[in-house]
DSSP file (Angstrom, degrees, kcal/mol; ACC not computed):
  #  RESIDUE AA STRUCTURE BP1 BP2  ACC     N-H-->O    O-->H-N    N-H-->O    O-->H-N    TCO  KAPPA ALPHA  PHI   PSI    X-CA   Y-CA   Z-CA
    1    1 A M              0   0    0      0, 0.0     2,-0.5     0, 0.0    25,-0.2   0.000 360.0 360.0 360.0 132.7  107.2   96.3  119.7
    2    2 A I  E     -a   26   0A   0     23,-2.6    25,-2.8     2,-0.0     2,-0.3  -0.969 360.0-175.7-116.8 130.1  104.6   94.5  121.6
    3    3 A V  E     +a   27   0A   0     -2,-0.5     2,-0.3    23,-0.1    25,-0.2  -0.898  21.3 112.9-123.0 154.7  101.6   96.3  123.1
    4    4 A G  E     -a   28   0A   0     23,-0.6    25,-3.3    -2,-0.3    26,-0.3  -0.933  61.0 -61.5 166.7 175.2   98.8   95.2  125.3
    5    5 A E    >   -     0   0    0     -2,-0.3     3,-2.1    23,-0.2     4,-0.2  -0.366  53.4-105.3 -75.0 160.5   97.1   95.3  128.6
    6    6 A K  G >  S+     0   0    0      1,-0.3     3,-1.6     2,-0.2    -1,-0.1   0.871 121.3  58.8 -54.7 -39.1   99.0   94.2  131.8
    7    7 A G  G 3  S+     0   0    0      1,-0.3     3,-0.4     2,-0.1    -1,-0.3   0.590  94.1  67.0 -68.8  -9.8   96.9   91.1  131.8
    8    8 A D  G X>  +     0   0    0     -3,-2.1     3,-1.0     1,-0.2     4,-1.0   0.485  69.3 101.1 -86.7  -3.4   98.1   90.1  128.4
    9    9 A A  G X4 S+     0   0    0     -3,-1.6     3,-0.7     1,-0.3     4,-0.3   0.857  80.1  49.3 -54.3 -42.8  101.7   89.6  129.5
   10   10 A H  G >4 S+     0   0    0     -3,-0.4     3,-0.8     1,-0.2    -1,-0.3   0.801 104.4  60.9 -68.3 -27.4  101.5   85.8  129.6
   11   11 A E  G <4 S+     0   0    0     -3,-1.0    -1,-0.2     1,-0.2     4,-0.2   0.767 103.6  49.1 -70.4 -25.9  100.0   85.7  126.1
   12   12 A V  G <X S+     0   0    0     -4,-1.0     4,-2.7    -3,-0.7     3,-0.3   0.415  77.2 102.2 -97.9   2.0  103.0   87.3  124.5
   13   13 A E  H <> S+     0   0    0     -3,-0.8     4,-2.6    -4,-0.3     5,-0.2   0.892  80.6  52.2 -54.9 -43.6  105.7   85.1  126.0
   14   14 A P  H  > S+     0   0    0      0, 0.0     4,-1.3     0, 0.0    -1,-0.2   0.900 111.8  46.9 -60.8 -37.6  106.2   83.0  122.8
   15   15 A V  H  > S+     0   0    0     -3,-0.3     4,-1.1    -4,-0.2     3,-0.3   0.928 112.3  49.3 -67.9 -44.4  106.6   86.1  120.8
   16   16 A K  H  < S+     0   0    0     -4,-2.7     3,-0.5     1,-0.2    -1,-0.2   0.893 109.7  52.6 -61.5 -39.2  109.1   87.6  123.3
   17   17 A G  H  < S+     0   0    0     -4,-2.6    -1,-0.2    -5,-0.2    -2,-0.2   0.790 109.2  49.6 -67.0 -27.6  111.0   84.3  123.3
   18   18 A A  H  < S+     0   0    0     -4,-1.3    -1,-0.2    -3,-0.3    -2,-0.2   0.646  90.5  99.4 -86.0 -16.0  111.3   84.4  119.5
   19   19 A A  S  < S-     0   0    0     -4,-1.1     5,-0.1    -3,-0.5     3,-0.1  -0.418  82.9-104.8 -74.0 145.7  112.6   88.0  119.2
   20   20 A S    >   -     0   0    0      1,-0.1     3,-2.3     3,-0.1     4,-0.3  -0.394  48.7 -88.4 -65.4 145.6  116.3   88.6  118.8
   21   21 A R  T 3  S+     0   0    0      1,-0.3    -1,-0.1     2,-0.1    -4,-0.0  -0.331 114.2  10.5 -57.7 129.5  118.0   89.8  121.9
   22   22 A G  T 3  S+     0   0    0      2,-0.1    -1,-0.3    -3,-0.1    -2,-0.1   0.468 106.8  94.3  80.4   1.8  117.8   93.6  122.1
   23   23 A E    <   +     0   0    0     -3,-2.3     2,-0.5     2,-0.0    -2,-0.1   0.351  64.1  88.5-105.5   5.1  115.3   93.8  119.3
   24   24 A L        -     0   0    0     -4,-0.3     2,-0.6    -5,-0.1    -2,-0.1  -0.888  53.1-163.3-113.3 132.3  112.1   93.9  121.3
   25   25 A I        -     0   0    0     -2,-0.5   -23,-2.6     2,-0.0     2,-0.8  -0.953  15.7-158.2-109.0 111.5  110.3   96.9  122.8
   26   26 A D  E     +a    2   0A   0     -2,-0.6   -23,-0.1   -25,-0.2    -2,-0.0  -0.808  25.7 161.0 -97.4 107.0  107.9   95.6  125.4
   27   27 A L  E >   +a    3   0A   0    -25,-2.8     3,-1.9    -2,-0.8   -23,-0.6   0.066  21.1 144.9-111.5  22.0  105.1   98.0  126.1
   28   28 A I  E 3  S+a    4   0A   0      1,-0.3   -23,-0.2   -25,-0.2   -22,-0.1  -0.453  79.0   2.3 -62.5 125.9  102.7   95.6  127.7
   29   29 A G  T 3  S+     0   0    0    -25,-3.3    -1,-0.3     1,-0.2   -23,-0.1   0.529 100.7 137.5  76.5   6.9  100.8   97.4  130.5
   30   30 A K    <   -     0   0    0     -3,-1.9    -1,-0.2   -26,-0.3   -26,-0.1  -0.354  66.9 -73.3 -83.5 166.5  102.4  100.8  129.7
   31   31 A D    >>  -     0   0    0      1,-0.1     4,-2.1    -2,-0.1     3,-0.7  -0.326  38.9-131.3 -57.0 129.7  100.7  104.2  129.6
   32   32 A P  H 3> S+     0   0    0      0, 0.0     4,-2.7     0, 0.0    -1,-0.1   0.797 107.1  58.2 -57.2 -29.3   98.6  104.5  126.4
   33   33 A L  H 3> S+     0   0    0      2,-0.2     4,-2.1     1,-0.2     5,-0.1   0.888 106.5  47.8 -68.8 -36.8  100.1  107.9  125.7
   34   34 A L  H <> S+     0   0    0     -3,-0.7     4,-2.2     2,-0.2    -1,-0.2   0.914 112.7  49.1 -65.0 -43.2  103.6  106.3  125.6
   35   35 A I  H  X S+     0   0    0     -4,-2.1     4,-2.6     2,-0.2    -2,-0.2   0.916 109.6  52.0 -62.6 -43.6  102.3  103.6  123.3
   36   36 A F  H  X S+     0   0    0     -4,-2.7     4,-1.5     1,-0.2    -1,-0.2   0.923 109.3  49.8 -58.6 -45.6  100.7  106.2  121.0
   37   37 A A  H  < S+     0   0    0     -4,-2.1     4,-0.4     1,-0.2    -1,-0.2   0.905 112.5  47.3 -61.3 -42.0  104.0  108.1  120.8
   38   38 A A  H >< S+     0   0    0     -4,-2.2     3,-1.4     1,-0.2     4,-0.3   0.892 108.5  55.2 -66.9 -38.8  105.8  104.8  119.9
   39   39 A L  H >< S+     0   0    0     -4,-2.6     3,-1.2     1,-0.3    -1,-0.2   0.797  93.9  68.8 -65.4 -28.4  103.2  103.9  117.3
   40   40 A K  T 3< S+     0   0    0     -4,-1.5    -1,-0.3     1,-0.3    -2,-0.2   0.751 105.8  42.2 -60.9 -22.5  103.7  107.2  115.6
   41   41 A R  T <  S+     0   0    0     -3,-1.4    -1,-0.3    -4,-0.4    -2,-0.2   0.426  88.3 118.9-103.2  -1.3  107.1  105.9  114.6
   42   42 A A    <   -     0   0    0     -3,-1.2     3,-0.2    -4,-0.3    -3,-0.0  -0.388  51.5-156.5 -70.2 141.7  106.1  102.3  113.7
   43   43 A Q  S    S+     0   0    0      1,-0.3     2,-0.3    18,-0.1    -1,-0.1   0.668  81.9   4.0 -87.1 -20.0  106.7  101.2  110.1
   44   44 A L        -     0   0    0     17,-0.1     2,-0.4     2,-0.0    -1,-0.3  -0.914  60.4-164.0-163.7 136.9  103.9   98.5  110.5
   45   45 A F  E     -b   63   0B   0     17,-2.6    19,-3.1    -2,-0.3     2,-0.5  -0.996   6.4-172.4-124.2 129.8  101.4   97.5  113.1
   46   46 A I  E     +b   64   0B   0     -2,-0.4     2,-0.3    17,-0.2    19,-0.2  -0.988  24.3 141.7-120.9 123.9   99.6   94.2  113.0
   47   47 A G  E     -b   65   0B   0     17,-2.3    19,-3.1    -2,-0.5     2,-0.1  -0.967  42.1-115.2-153.4 167.5   96.8   93.6  115.5
   48   48 A N  E     -b   66   0B   0     -2,-0.3     2,-2.1    17,-0.2     5,-0.3  -0.157  66.3 -52.7 -92.9-165.9   93.4   92.1  116.0
   49   49 A D  S    S+     0   0    0     17,-0.6     2,-0.3    16,-0.1    -1,-0.1  -0.474  94.8 119.0 -75.1  80.5   90.1   93.8  116.7
   50   50 A T  S  > S-     0   0    0     -2,-2.1     4,-1.6     1,-0.1     3,-0.4  -0.872  79.3-102.6-138.4 169.8   91.3   95.8  119.8
   51   51 A G  H  > S+     0   0    0     -2,-0.3     4,-2.6     1,-0.2     5,-0.1   0.799 118.0  61.9 -63.1 -29.5   91.7   99.3  121.0
   52   52 A F  H  > S+     0   0    0      2,-0.2     4,-2.3     1,-0.2    -1,-0.2   0.858 101.8  50.6 -68.1 -33.6   95.5   99.1  120.3
   53   53 A T  H  > S+     0   0    0     -3,-0.4     4,-2.0    -5,-0.3    -1,-0.2   0.902 111.4  48.5 -67.7 -40.5   94.8   98.5  116.6
   54   54 A Q  H  X S+     0   0    0     -4,-1.6     4,-2.4     1,-0.2    -2,-0.2   0.911 110.9  51.3 -61.9 -41.8   92.5  101.6  116.7
   55   55 A L  H  X S+     0   0    0     -4,-2.6     4,-1.9     2,-0.2    -2,-0.2   0.893 107.5  52.4 -63.4 -41.3   95.3  103.5  118.5
   56   56 A A  H  X>S+     0   0    0     -4,-2.3     5,-2.1     2,-0.2     4,-0.5   0.924 110.7  47.0 -61.1 -45.3   97.9  102.5  115.9
   57   57 A A  H ><5S+     0   0    0     -4,-2.0     3,-1.1     1,-0.2    -2,-0.2   0.909 111.4  51.3 -63.5 -41.6   95.6  103.8  113.1
   58   58 A A  H 3<5S+     0   0    0     -4,-2.4    -1,-0.2     1,-0.3    -2,-0.2   0.824 106.4  55.3 -64.7 -30.7   95.0  107.0  114.9
   59   59 A A  H 3<5S-     0   0    0     -4,-1.9    -1,-0.3    -5,-0.2    -2,-0.2   0.593 118.8-114.1 -77.0 -10.0   98.8  107.5  115.4
   60   60 A G  T <<5 +     0   0    0     -3,-1.1    -3,-0.2    -4,-0.5    -2,-0.1   0.547  64.6 149.0  89.2   7.6   99.1  107.2  111.6
   61   61 A A      < -     0   0    0     -5,-2.1     2,-0.4    -6,-0.2    -1,-0.3  -0.492  63.6 -98.8 -71.0 141.8  101.1  103.9  111.6
   62   62 A P        -     0   0    0      0, 0.0   -17,-2.6     0, 0.0     2,-0.5  -0.511  56.3-161.7 -57.6 119.9  100.5  101.6  108.7
   63   63 A T  E     -bc  45  82B   0     18,-3.0    20,-2.6    -2,-0.4     2,-0.5  -0.930  25.0-168.1-123.9 127.7   98.0   99.3  110.3
   64   64 A M  E     -bc  46  83B   0    -19,-3.1   -17,-2.3    -2,-0.5     2,-0.6  -0.967  13.9-159.9-112.4 120.4   96.8   95.9  109.4
   65   65 A A  E     -bc  47  84B   0     18,-2.9    20,-2.8    -2,-0.5     2,-0.5  -0.887   5.4-149.9-105.4 121.7   93.7   94.8  111.4
   66   66 A L  E     -bc  48  85B   0    -19,-3.1   -17,-0.6    -2,-0.6     2,-0.4  -0.802  19.7-172.5 -94.3 123.7   93.0   91.0  111.6
   67   67 A F  E     + c   0  86B   0     18,-3.0    20,-0.6    -2,-0.5     4,-0.1  -0.896  24.3 140.0-121.7 147.1   89.3   90.2  111.8
   68   68 A G  S    S+     0   0    0     -2,-0.4     2,-0.4    18,-0.2     4,-0.2   0.144  76.9  17.4-139.6 -93.9   87.4   87.0  112.4
   69   69 A P  S    S+     0   0    0      0, 0.0     2,-0.3     0, 0.0    35,-0.1  -0.069 110.9  73.9 -88.9  37.1   84.3   86.9  114.6
   70   70 A S  S    S-     0   0    0     -2,-0.4     2,-0.9    34,-0.1     3,-0.1  -0.967  89.4 -98.7-141.4 161.3   83.6   90.6  114.7
   71   71 A D    >>  -     0   0    0     -2,-0.3     4,-2.9     1,-0.2     3,-1.3  -0.669  26.5-171.6 -87.7 104.0   82.1   93.0  112.1
   72   72 A D  H 3> S+     0   0    0     -2,-0.9     4,-1.3     1,-0.3    -1,-0.2   0.721  83.6  68.7 -67.3 -19.8   84.9   94.8  110.4
   73   73 A R  H 34 S+     0   0    0      2,-0.1    -1,-0.3     1,-0.1    -2,-0.1   0.794 117.0  23.8 -67.2 -25.5   82.3   97.0  108.7
   74   74 A I  H <4 S+     0   0    0     -3,-1.3    -2,-0.2     1,-0.0    -1,-0.1   0.823 131.9  35.7-101.7 -46.0   81.6   98.5  112.1
   75   75 A W  H  < S+     0   0    0     -4,-2.9    -3,-0.2     2,-0.0    -2,-0.1   0.435  82.9 117.5 -98.9  -2.1   84.7   98.0  114.2
   76   76 A R     <  -     0   0    0     -4,-1.3     2,-0.2    -5,-0.3     8,-0.1  -0.291  68.4-112.3 -64.5 149.2   87.6   98.4  111.7
   77   77 A P        -     0   0    0      0, 0.0     2,-0.4     0, 0.0   -12,-0.1  -0.513  32.4-137.5 -74.9 154.5   90.0  101.2  112.3
   78   78 A W        +     0   0    0     -2,-0.2     2,-0.2   -24,-0.1     3,-0.1  -0.866  43.4 106.3-115.6 148.5   89.9  104.0  109.7
   79   79 A G  S >  S-     0   0    0     -2,-0.4     3,-1.1     3,-0.1   -21,-0.1  -0.796  73.1 -90.0 158.2 163.3   92.7  105.8  108.0
   80   80 A E  T 3  S+     0   0    0      1,-0.3    -1,-0.1    -2,-0.2     2,-0.1   0.834 122.5  43.6 -62.5 -34.2   94.7  106.1  104.8
   81   81 A H  T 3  S+     0   0    0    -24,-0.2   -18,-3.0   -20,-0.1     2,-0.4  -0.275  88.1 115.1-111.6  46.1   97.1  103.4  105.7
   82   82 A V  E <   -c   63   0B   0     -3,-1.1     2,-0.4   -20,-0.2   -18,-0.2  -0.952  37.7-176.2-118.6 134.4   94.8  100.8  107.2
   83   83 A R  E     -c   64   0B   0    -20,-2.6   -18,-2.9    -2,-0.4     2,-0.5  -0.989  12.8-149.9-126.7 139.6   94.2   97.4  105.7
   84   84 A V  E     -c   65   0B   0     -2,-0.4     2,-0.4   -20,-0.2   -18,-0.2  -0.916  11.6-168.2-108.9 133.4   91.7   94.8  107.0
   85   85 A V  E     +c   66   0B   0    -20,-2.8   -18,-3.0    -2,-0.5     2,-0.3  -0.985   7.9 176.1-124.6 129.6   92.3   91.1  106.6
   86   86 A R  E     -c   67   0B   0     -2,-0.4    26,-0.2   -20,-0.2   -18,-0.2  -0.800  32.3-104.0-120.2 165.7   89.8   88.4  107.2
   87   87 A G        -     0   0    0    -20,-0.6    24,-0.2    -2,-0.3    -1,-0.2  -0.044  52.8 -81.8 -72.4-172.1   89.9   84.6  106.8
   88   88 A A  S    S+     0   0    0     22,-0.8     2,-0.3     2,-0.0    23,-0.1   0.767 109.9  76.7 -67.6 -25.7   88.2   82.9  103.9
   89   89 A R  S    S-     0   0    0     18,-0.1    -2,-0.3     1,-0.1     2,-0.1  -0.683  77.7-131.4 -93.1 140.5   84.8   83.0  105.6
   90   90 A T     >  -     0   0    0     -2,-0.3     4,-2.2     1,-0.1     5,-0.2  -0.322  31.4-104.1 -74.9 166.5   82.6   86.1  105.9
   91   91 A L  H  > S+     0   0    0      1,-0.2     4,-2.3     2,-0.2     5,-0.2   0.893 123.8  55.0 -58.9 -39.7   81.1   87.1  109.2
   92   92 A E  H  > S+     0   0    0      1,-0.2     4,-1.4     2,-0.2    -1,-0.2   0.887 107.1  49.5 -62.8 -39.0   77.7   85.8  108.0
   93   93 A E  H  > S+     0   0    0      2,-0.2     4,-1.2     1,-0.2    -1,-0.2   0.894 109.6  51.7 -66.8 -39.5   79.3   82.4  107.3
   94   94 A L  H  X S+     0   0    0     -4,-2.2     4,-1.7     1,-0.2     3,-0.4   0.908 108.1  52.1 -61.8 -41.3   80.9   82.3  110.7
   95   95 A K  H  < S+     0   0    0     -4,-2.3    -1,-0.2     1,-0.2    -2,-0.2   0.816 102.3  60.0 -66.4 -29.8   77.5   83.1  112.3
   96   96 A R  H  < S+     0   0    0     -4,-1.4     3,-0.3     1,-0.2    -1,-0.2   0.855 114.3  35.1 -66.7 -33.2   75.9   80.2  110.4
   97   97 A V  H  < S+     0   0    0     -4,-1.2    -2,-0.2    -3,-0.4    -1,-0.2   0.675 137.8  19.5 -93.1 -17.6   78.2   77.7  112.1
   98   98 A D    ><  -     0   0    0     -4,-1.7     3,-1.9    -5,-0.2    -1,-0.2  -0.633  66.9-175.3-151.7  83.7   78.4   79.5  115.4
   99   99 A S  T 3  S+     0   0    0      1,-0.3    -4,-0.1    -3,-0.3    -1,-0.1   0.774  88.0  44.4 -59.3 -28.9   75.5   81.9  115.9
  100  100 A S  T 3  S-     0   0    0     -5,-0.0    -1,-0.3     0, 0.0    -5,-0.1   0.513 100.6-133.9 -91.3  -4.5   76.8   83.2  119.3
  101  101 A L    <   +     0   0    0     -3,-1.9     3,-0.2    -7,-0.2    -2,-0.1   0.872  56.0 145.9  53.0  40.4   80.4   83.5  117.9
  102  102 A S        +     0   0    0      1,-0.2     2,-0.9     2,-0.1     3,-0.2   0.661  54.7  67.8 -82.4 -16.3   81.6   81.9  121.1
  103  103 A A     >  +     0   0    0      1,-0.2     4,-1.4    -5,-0.1    -1,-0.2  -0.476  63.1 159.0 -99.9  61.8   84.5   80.0  119.5
  104  104 A Q  T  4  +     0   0    0     -2,-0.9     3,-0.4    -3,-0.2     4,-0.4   0.876  67.9  48.9 -57.8 -46.3   86.5   83.1  118.8
  105  105 A V  T >4 S+     0   0    0      1,-0.2     3,-1.9    -3,-0.2     4,-0.5   0.918 108.0  55.3 -61.8 -42.7   89.9   81.6  118.4
  106  106 A R  G >4 S+     0   0    0      1,-0.3     3,-1.1     2,-0.2     4,-0.4   0.828 100.4  60.6 -58.5 -31.9   88.6   78.9  116.1
  107  107 A H  G 3< S+     0   0    0     -4,-1.4    -1,-0.3    -3,-0.4   -20,-0.2   0.568 100.6  54.5 -76.8  -6.6   87.2   81.6  113.8
  108  108 A M  G X  S+     0   0    0     -3,-1.9     3,-1.7    -4,-0.4    -1,-0.2   0.530  84.1  88.1 -96.7  -8.7   90.7   83.1  113.2
  109  109 A V  T <  S+     0   0    0     -3,-1.1    -2,-0.1    -4,-0.5    -1,-0.1   0.836  82.2  55.9 -62.2 -35.1   92.1   79.7  112.1
  110  110 A D  T 3  S+     0   0    0     -4,-0.4     2,-1.0    -3,-0.1   -22,-0.8   0.377  79.1 102.5 -84.0   8.9   91.2   80.3  108.4
  111  111 A L  S <  S-     0   0    0     -3,-1.7   -24,-0.2   -24,-0.2     2,-0.1  -0.809  73.4-143.0 -87.1 103.8   93.1   83.5  108.3
  112  112 A S     >  -     0   0    0     -2,-1.0     4,-1.9   -26,-0.2     5,-0.1  -0.340  16.6-132.1 -77.8 148.5   96.2   82.3  106.5
  113  113 A A  H  > S+     0   0    0      1,-0.2     4,-2.8     2,-0.2     5,-0.2   0.850 108.8  59.3 -60.8 -34.7   99.8   83.4  107.2
  114  114 A D  H  > S+     0   0    0      1,-0.2     4,-2.5     2,-0.2    -1,-0.2   0.913 105.7  46.0 -63.0 -42.7  100.2   83.9  103.5
  115  115 A S  H  > S+     0   0    0      2,-0.2     4,-2.0     1,-0.2    -1,-0.2   0.881 113.6  49.7 -69.3 -35.8   97.4   86.4  103.2
  116  116 A V  H  X S+     0   0    0     -4,-1.9     4,-2.5     2,-0.2    -2,-0.2   0.940 113.4  45.9 -65.0 -47.0   98.7   88.3  106.3
  117  117 A M  H  X S+     0   0    0     -4,-2.8     4,-2.9     2,-0.2     5,-0.2   0.913 111.9  50.9 -63.3 -43.6  102.2   88.4  104.8
  118  118 A A  H  X S+     0   0    0     -4,-2.5     4,-2.1     1,-0.2    -1,-0.2   0.911 113.0  45.7 -61.4 -42.4  101.0   89.5  101.4
  119  119 A T  H  X S+     0   0    0     -4,-2.0     4,-2.7     2,-0.2    -1,-0.2   0.906 112.5  51.1 -67.5 -41.0   99.0   92.3  102.9
  120  120 A A  H  X S+     0   0    0     -4,-2.5     4,-2.6     2,-0.2     5,-0.2   0.935 111.2  47.5 -61.7 -46.7  101.9   93.3  105.2
  121  121 A E  H  X S+     0   0    0     -4,-2.9     4,-2.4     1,-0.2    -1,-0.2   0.907 113.5  48.1 -61.5 -42.1  104.3   93.5  102.3
  122  122 A S  H  X S+     0   0    0     -4,-2.1     4,-2.6    -5,-0.2    -1,-0.2   0.915 112.2  48.9 -65.1 -43.1  101.8   95.5  100.2
  123  123 A L  H  X S+     0   0    0     -4,-2.7     4,-1.5     2,-0.2    -2,-0.2   0.909 111.6  48.9 -64.7 -42.7  101.1   97.9  103.0
  124  124 A I  H  X S+     0   0    0     -4,-2.6     4,-0.9     1,-0.2     3,-0.3   0.933 112.9  48.1 -61.7 -45.5  104.8   98.4  103.7
  125  125 A E  H >< S+     0   0    0     -4,-2.4     3,-0.6     1,-0.2     4,-0.4   0.913 111.2  50.4 -61.8 -43.2  105.4   99.0   99.9
  126  126 A D  H 3< S+     0   0    0     -4,-2.6    -1,-0.2     1,-0.2    -2,-0.2   0.780 119.6  36.3 -65.7 -27.1  102.5  101.5   99.7
  127  127 A T  H 3< S+     0   0    0     -4,-1.5    -1,-0.2    -3,-0.3    -2,-0.2   0.389  85.4 101.8-109.0   3.1  103.7  103.5  102.7
  128  128 A R    <<        0   0    0     -4,-0.9    -1,-0.1    -3,-0.6    -2,-0.1   0.872 360.0 360.0 -58.0 -40.8  107.5  103.3  102.2
  129  129 A A              0   0    0     -4,-0.4    -1,-0.3    -3,-0.1    -2,-0.1   0.511 360.0 360.0 -67.4 360.0  107.8  106.8  100.8
């Protein structure tokens, strides 16, 4: 399932292209109440620091929030089944090299696929029952 604002449609094309035929639920630009209902049935949600990640946590979906150039101590979603994953650098370290945090994408580069996968597997295992 892919969620996002209508303007995000072009950003998800690579993901849509990689999905198996008939295995993708495209909710880009759809009503947030519809998205909330779908998230209530999700086995795992992975998202960055957005309202959709907050919505997933509020729906009770096992939620992994990926953080880089924003403060997860303030903006993280809350819930029993929420995990926050950051790259190797703390927010304070990111600010030392880019005080305005203007290079947002670059600050996500040190978030490794291995750490994301390990957290996803752990979260799925913890919530399987």
